[in-house]
Kinemage of the C-alpha trace (Angstrom):
@kinemage 1
@onewidth
@group {chain A} dominant
@subgroup {mainchain}
@vectorlist {calphas} color= white
{ca met a 1} P 0.037 -0.019 -0.084
{ca glu a 2} L 1.436 3.501 -0.708
{ca lys a 3} L 2.611 5.693 1.958
{ca tyr a 4} L 2.739 9.352 2.533
{ca lys a 5} L 6.208 10.746 1.601
{ca leu a 6} L 7.620 12.935 4.240
{ca arg a 7} L 8.950 16.253 3.047
{ca ser a 8} L 12.246 17.274 4.616
{ca pro a 9} L 12.909 18.948 7.008
{ca phe a 10} L 10.034 17.742 9.247
{ca phe a 11} L 9.417 17.764 13.051
{ca val a 12} L 8.268 15.265 15.584
{ca cys a 13} L 6.438 16.011 18.949
{ca asn a 14} L 6.543 12.987 21.123
{ca pro a 15} L 4.746 13.496 24.501
{ca lys a 16} L 5.207 9.756 25.358
{ca ala a 17} L 3.203 9.248 28.466
{ca tyr a 18} L 3.550 12.919 29.928
{ca leu a 19} L 0.363 13.845 28.380
{ca tyr a 20} L -3.046 12.283 27.596
{ca gly a 21} L -6.749 13.164 26.783
{ca glu a 22} L -7.430 17.153 26.424
{ca asp a 23} L -3.940 17.947 27.470
{ca thr a 24} L -2.415 15.959 24.419
{ca leu a 25} L -5.049 17.338 22.181
{ca lys a 26} L -4.158 20.904 23.245
{ca leu a 27} L -0.650 20.525 22.298
{ca ala a 28} L -1.624 18.714 19.139
{ca lys a 29} L -3.757 21.557 17.927
{ca lys a 30} L -0.886 23.863 18.502
{ca cys a 31} L 1.310 21.699 16.126
{ca glu a 32} L -1.665 21.607 13.645
{ca glu a 33} L -1.492 25.428 13.697
{ca leu a 34} L 2.427 25.428 13.231
{ca ala a 35} L 2.349 22.843 10.429
{ca val a 36} L -0.142 24.864 8.502
{ca lys a 37} L 1.729 28.071 9.200
{ca tyr a 38} L 5.010 27.035 8.154
{ca asp a 39} L 3.877 24.080 5.759
{ca phe a 40} L 5.969 21.586 7.482
{ca asp a 41} L 5.201 17.737 7.990
{ca val a 42} L 4.590 17.029 11.744
{ca ile a 43} L 4.689 13.814 13.218
{ca tyr a 44} L 2.654 13.749 16.440
{ca thr a 45} L 2.557 10.768 18.886
{ca ala a 46} L 0.014 10.027 21.366
{ca gln a 47} L -1.255 7.435 23.835
{ca his a 48} L -3.020 4.669 21.738
{ca val a 49} L -6.432 5.637 23.104
{ca asp a 50} L -6.067 9.332 21.894
{ca leu a 51} L -4.941 8.490 18.480
{ca ala a 52} L -8.210 8.448 16.799
{ca met a 53} L -9.227 11.847 18.670
{ca ile a 54} L -6.213 13.427 17.276
{ca ala a 55} L -6.579 12.144 13.805
{ca lys a 56} L -10.103 13.748 13.734
{ca glu a 57} L -9.210 17.048 15.104
{ca cys a 58} L -5.659 17.551 13.528
{ca pro a 59} L -6.096 16.601 9.868
{ca his a 60} L -2.568 18.020 8.847
{ca leu a 61} L -0.580 16.176 11.532
{ca ile a 62} L 0.996 12.719 10.689
{ca val a 63} L -0.851 10.988 13.701
{ca thr a 64} L 1.655 8.442 15.086
{ca ala a 65} L 1.409 5.432 17.280
{ca gln a 66} L 4.324 5.095 19.889
{ca ala a 67} L 4.430 1.328 19.306
{ca met a 68} L 3.006 -1.230 17.050
{ca glu a 69} L 3.300 -5.091 16.646
{ca ser a 70} L 3.481 -7.633 13.799
{ca leu a 71} L 0.109 -9.058 15.133
{ca lys a 72} L -2.500 -10.067 12.444
{ca pro a 73} L -6.182 -10.054 12.967
{ca gly a 74} L -7.318 -12.921 15.210
{ca arg a 75} L -5.937 -14.042 18.608
{ca gly a 76} L -3.652 -11.560 20.360
{ca met a 77} L -5.378 -10.322 23.603
{ca gly a 78} L -3.627 -7.233 24.887
{ca his a 79} L -1.475 -6.655 21.793
{ca ile a 80} L -1.489 -3.722 19.078
{ca leu a 81} L -3.117 -4.741 15.980
{ca pro a 82} L -1.687 -2.596 12.917
{ca glu a 83} L -5.229 -2.832 11.315
{ca ala a 84} L -6.826 -1.122 14.096
{ca leu a 85} L -4.239 1.769 14.190
{ca lys a 86} L -4.807 2.101 10.423
{ca ala a 87} L -8.577 2.440 10.969
{ca ala a 88} L -8.184 5.026 13.709
{ca gly a 89} L -6.303 7.372 11.473
{ca val a 90} L -2.822 6.425 12.257
{ca arg a 91} L -0.259 7.194 9.398
{ca ala a 92} L 2.884 6.115 11.243
{ca thr a 93} L 4.290 4.345 14.066
{ca phe a 94} L 7.576 4.691 16.232
{ca leu a 95} L 9.239 1.351 16.722
{ca asn a 96} L 12.131 0.185 19.043
{ca his a 97} L 12.499 3.246 21.351
{ca ala a 98} L 14.941 2.782 24.087
{ca glu a 99} L 11.979 2.841 26.520
{ca asn a 100} L 10.135 0.022 24.461
{ca pro a 101} L 13.055 -1.896 22.655
{ca met a 102} L 12.150 -4.845 20.374
{ca thr a 103} L 14.090 -7.806 18.985
{ca ile a 104} L 15.576 -7.460 15.759
{ca asn a 105} L 13.297 -10.397 14.481
{ca glu a 106} L 10.169 -8.762 15.910
{ca leu a 107} L 11.283 -5.447 14.402
{ca ala a 108} L 11.832 -6.702 11.050
{ca lys a 109} L 8.284 -8.388 10.965
{ca thr a 110} L 6.637 -5.242 12.357
{ca ile a 111} L 8.253 -3.140 9.608
{ca glu a 112} L 6.867 -5.590 6.977
{ca arg a 113} L 3.333 -5.405 8.371
{ca ala a 114} L 3.558 -1.585 8.439
{ca asn a 115} L 4.438 -1.631 4.695
{ca glu a 116} L 1.720 -3.862 3.907
{ca leu a 117} L -0.704 -1.229 5.321
{ca gly a 118} L 1.026 1.795 4.133
{ca ile a 119} L 2.046 2.897 7.669
{ca leu a 120} L 5.378 4.875 7.854
{ca thr a 121} L 7.995 3.279 10.238
{ca val a 122} L 9.984 5.479 12.462
{ca val a 123} L 12.695 3.393 14.041
{ca cys a 124} L 15.216 4.385 17.000
{ca ser a 125} L 18.678 3.515 17.021
{ca asn a 126} L 21.538 4.270 19.496
{ca glu a 127} L 25.173 3.599 18.792
{ca glu a 128} L 26.629 3.577 15.117
{ca ala a 129} L 26.705 -0.170 15.059
{ca asp a 130} L 22.891 -0.706 15.613
{ca thr a 131} L 22.173 2.004 13.545
{ca arg a 132} L 23.802 0.185 10.538
{ca ala a 133} L 22.147 -2.887 11.513
{ca ile a 134} L 18.571 -1.322 11.681
{ca ala a 135} L 19.174 0.695 8.491
{ca glu a 136} L 19.499 -2.771 6.607
{ca leu a 137} L 15.788 -3.099 7.323
{ca his a 138} L 14.837 -0.066 5.356
{ca pro a 139} L 12.504 1.830 7.590
{ca asp a 140} L 11.079 5.067 6.253
{ca cys a 141} L 12.841 7.092 9.049
{ca met a 142} L 15.429 6.516 11.480
{ca val a 143} L 15.712 8.334 14.955
{ca cys a 144} L 19.346 8.418 15.703
{ca glu a 145} L 19.726 9.192 19.382
{ca leu a 146} L 22.113 8.054 22.172
{ca thr a 147} L 20.083 6.576 24.910
{ca ser a 148} L 22.267 8.178 27.550
{ca leu a 149} L 21.140 11.582 26.536
{ca ile a 150} L 17.295 11.052 26.393
{ca gly a 151} L 15.526 13.329 28.675
{ca thr a 152} L 18.703 15.092 29.602
{ca gly a 153} L 18.488 18.381 27.782
{ca thr a 154} L 22.049 17.785 26.271
{ca thr a 155} L 22.267 16.859 22.798
{ca ala a 156} L 24.726 14.619 20.932
{ca asp a 157} L 27.664 16.224 19.368
{ca glu a 158} L 27.847 17.182 15.694
{ca ser a 159} L 30.175 14.126 14.988
{ca tyr a 160} L 27.648 11.539 16.255
{ca met a 161} L 25.008 13.401 14.167
{ca arg a 162} L 26.979 13.474 10.970
{ca ala a 163} L 28.255 10.079 11.342
{ca thr a 164} L 24.871 8.323 11.969
{ca asn a 165} L 23.159 10.486 9.020
{ca glu a 166} L 25.838 9.264 6.672
{ca ile a 167} L 25.568 5.500 7.799
{ca val a 168} L 21.721 5.521 7.302
{ca lys a 169} L 22.140 7.160 3.975
{ca ser a 170} L 24.984 4.835 2.846
{ca val a 171} L 22.845 1.561 3.772
{ca ser a 172} L 19.391 2.874 2.869
{ca pro a 173} L 19.438 5.986 0.946
{ca glu a 174} L 15.678 6.363 0.789
{ca thr a 175} L 15.443 6.389 4.695
{ca lys a 176} L 14.923 9.611 6.419
{ca thr a 177} L 17.125 10.545 9.457
{ca leu a 178} L 15.895 12.207 12.655
{ca gln a 179} L 18.317 13.488 15.157
{ca ala a 180} L 17.015 13.527 18.492
{ca ala a 181} L 17.594 13.154 22.370
{ca gly a 182} L 18.173 16.326 24.477
{ca ile a 183} L 16.457 18.573 21.821
{ca ser a 184} L 15.277 21.420 24.209
{ca thr a 185} L 16.049 24.734 22.268
{ca gly a 186} L 15.517 26.384 18.858
{ca asp a 187} L 19.416 26.377 18.698
{ca asp a 188} L 19.309 22.414 19.131
{ca val a 189} L 16.879 22.137 16.276
{ca tyr a 190} L 18.776 24.349 14.188
{ca lys a 191} L 22.013 22.279 15.032
{ca ala a 192} L 20.295 18.880 14.254
{ca ile a 193} L 19.229 20.194 10.795
{ca lys a 194} L 22.688 21.595 9.969
{ca ser a 195} L 24.191 18.129 10.617
{ca gly a 196} L 22.616 16.851 7.474
{ca ala a 197} L 19.382 15.363 9.210
{ca asp a 198} L 16.004 15.392 7.718
{ca ala a 199} L 14.237 16.096 10.754
{ca thr a 200} L 14.349 16.522 14.754
{ca gly a 201} L 11.883 16.943 17.597
{ca gly a 202} L 11.495 16.418 21.084
{ca thr a 203} L 9.733 15.253 24.094
{ca ser a 204} L 10.764 16.563 27.563
{ca gly a 205} L 12.373 19.646 25.926
{ca ile a 206} L 8.776 20.693 24.970
{ca val a 207} L 6.325 19.101 27.468
{ca ala a 208} L 8.515 19.966 30.573
{ca ala a 209} L 9.278 23.523 29.435
{ca pro a 210} L 7.584 26.263 31.515
{ca asp a 211} L 5.428 27.341 28.519
{ca pro a 212} L 5.348 24.336 25.964
{ca ile a 213} L 3.461 26.397 23.479
{ca ala a 214} L 6.072 29.027 23.388
{ca lys a 215} L 8.719 26.302 23.159
{ca leu a 216} L 7.221 24.758 20.132
{ca glu a 217} L 6.955 28.221 18.489
{ca glu a 218} L 10.729 28.605 19.291
{ca met a 219} L 11.491 25.292 17.631
{ca phe a 220} L 9.444 25.731 14.644
{ca glu a 221} L 10.888 29.055 13.920
{ca ala a 222} L 14.393 27.434 14.206
{ca leu a 223} L 13.397 24.733 11.754
{ca asp a 224} L 12.052 27.198 9.143
{ca arg a 225} L 15.450 29.169 9.503
{ca ala a 226} L 17.352 25.778 9.077
{ca arg a 227} L 15.006 24.970 5.948
{ca thr a 228} L 15.915 28.292 4.405
{ca asp a 229} L 19.720 27.996 4.998
{ca phe a 230} L 19.979 24.148 4.228
{ca tyr a 231} L 17.125 22.965 2.124
{ca lys a 232} L 16.537 25.959 -0.189
{ca asn a 233} L 18.645 27.323 -2.865
C-alpha cells in the first residue's frame, strides 16, 4: 500500500506518557497550527487511546502510534493490531524506542506489516553499530539518538549526528534521518538540521518547558530558518 512521502525537514512532537486526553489534544492543536503556518510535515505521537481523537481534530498532522506489533487479526489479547491503528487514522508508528525496545526479528516483522498497510515506520537506534544494522531493514525514518542523552537536555555532538546520518544514507538512501535526544531549544533544532538530518523534535524539552506552546513556536521558527539555510537554494 502506498505511503505518504515525508518532506524534509520535518518535526516530531513525542509526548510519550507525559500527556493524555485533553492535554495532549491541546498540544496537538498547536502543532497543527504551526504545521499549517510553516507548511511542515509534523509527526505527532500520542497514547493509543487518544490517536483517533487527534486524527479527527488535527488533519494536517501525521498522527503516529508510539508502538506497534506484527500481530495479525485474530488471537492476540492485549497486543497492538496494525489494522486497528490504520482504521483509527494512524499514518505512522515509532518502533524500538529505548523505553520500549524490540528484538531485531520482531522489528523486521513489524516493519513488514507496516509496509503492507501503508504505515510509515520511525525506528530508533542508539550507537553507530546498531544504526547500521537497523538501516538494513529499510525503515521510512530512523531516529538516531544516544540512549544516555534521552531526557537530559544535552544533545549529541555534531560528529555523532553526521556519522549516523551518513551511515543510514549509505545503507538505505531513501530512509529519512531524525536526530533527537536532548533537543530542548531552537538552537538544538537548527544544529540537528545543520548536521544533515531530515528532521528533529523532542519530548521533555517541549512538555517540561515552563511554556510548552512558546517552546514549540521557538523550535518551529528555528526549523524554518534551517530549511531556508540548508534546504532551499
